[in-house]
C-alpha positions as CSV (number, residue, x, y, z in Angstrom):
1,M,138.4,159.8,117.0
2,L,135.8,159.8,119.7
3,S,135.2,162.8,121.9
4,S,135.6,162.3,125.7
5,F,131.8,162.1,126.0
6,G,131.7,159.6,123.1
7,A,134.4,157.4,124.7
8,A,132.6,157.6,128.1
9,L,129.3,156.6,126.5
10,F,130.9,153.7,124.6
11,T,132.4,152.5,127.9
12,M,129.0,152.8,129.7
13,V,127.2,150.9,126.9
14,A,129.8,148.1,127.2
15,W,129.4,148.0,131.0
16,C,125.6,148.0,130.6
17,L,125.8,145.1,128.1
18,W,128.0,143.2,130.5
19,Q,125.6,143.8,133.4
20,R,122.7,142.7,131.2
21,R,124.5,139.6,130.2
22,N,125.2,138.7,133.9
23,R,121.6,139.4,134.9
24,V,120.3,137.2,132.1
25,R,122.6,134.4,133.0
26,M,121.4,134.6,136.7
27,D,117.7,134.7,135.6
28,Q,117.3,138.3,137.1
29,S,115.3,141.1,135.6
30,S,117.3,143.1,133.0
31,W,116.9,145.7,130.3
32,D,115.7,144.8,126.9
33,L,118.5,145.3,124.3
34,S,116.5,148.2,122.9
35,Q,116.8,149.9,126.3
36,V,120.5,149.5,126.8
37,M,121.6,152.7,124.9
38,S,119.1,155.0,126.6
39,G,119.8,153.5,130.0
40,A,123.6,153.8,129.4
41,R,123.2,157.5,128.4
42,E,121.1,158.2,131.5
43,L,123.5,156.5,133.8
44,L,126.4,158.4,132.3
45,Q,124.7,161.7,132.7
46,V,124.0,160.9,136.4
47,F,127.7,159.9,136.8
48,L,128.9,163.1,135.2
49,V,126.7,165.3,137.4
50,V,127.9,163.6,140.5
51,H,131.6,163.7,139.5
52,D,131.5,167.3,138.3
53,S,130.5,168.6,141.8
54,P,133.3,169.3,144.2
55,S,133.5,166.6,146.8
56,K,136.8,167.0,148.6
57,P,137.1,169.5,151.4
58,R,140.0,171.8,151.3
59,L,142.5,170.8,154.0
60,H,144.9,173.2,155.5
61,Y,148.1,171.8,157.1
62,Q,150.3,173.4,159.6
63,P,154.0,172.8,158.9
64,V,155.5,170.5,161.5
65,R,159.1,171.1,162.7
66,W,161.2,169.2,165.2
67,C,162.0,171.1,168.3
68,P,164.9,170.1,170.6
69,P,163.9,169.0,174.1
70,F,164.2,171.6,176.9
71,M,167.4,171.8,178.9
72,G,167.7,168.8,181.2
73,E,165.2,166.7,179.3
74,I,165.6,164.0,176.7
75,A,163.6,163.1,173.6
76,V,162.6,159.5,172.9
77,A,161.4,158.5,169.5
78,L,158.8,155.7,169.5
79,P,157.4,153.8,166.5
80,A,153.9,154.7,165.5
81,F,152.8,151.1,165.9
82,Y,154.1,147.8,167.2
83,A,154.0,144.7,165.2
84,L,152.5,141.8,167.2
85,P,153.8,138.3,166.5
86,V,151.4,136.0,164.6
87,Q,150.2,133.3,166.8
């Protein structure tokens, strides 16, 4: 059974081979076959460094509660958006 790094490397090699195939078909510059493995390993390491760093800010939400209107006032609920008819 492959380790998670081995599975990720296999996937990256497959993706690099597919990209190489597409570039060869379109007459664009591409890696030699001998460079695919080292290129895939390098791309995977860059990917892992970027995705290991925290990227989402911590968000703090205040709980929202409905409050009844003041005495003598009324509350009106409006939709958040209006659907416009297609012309």
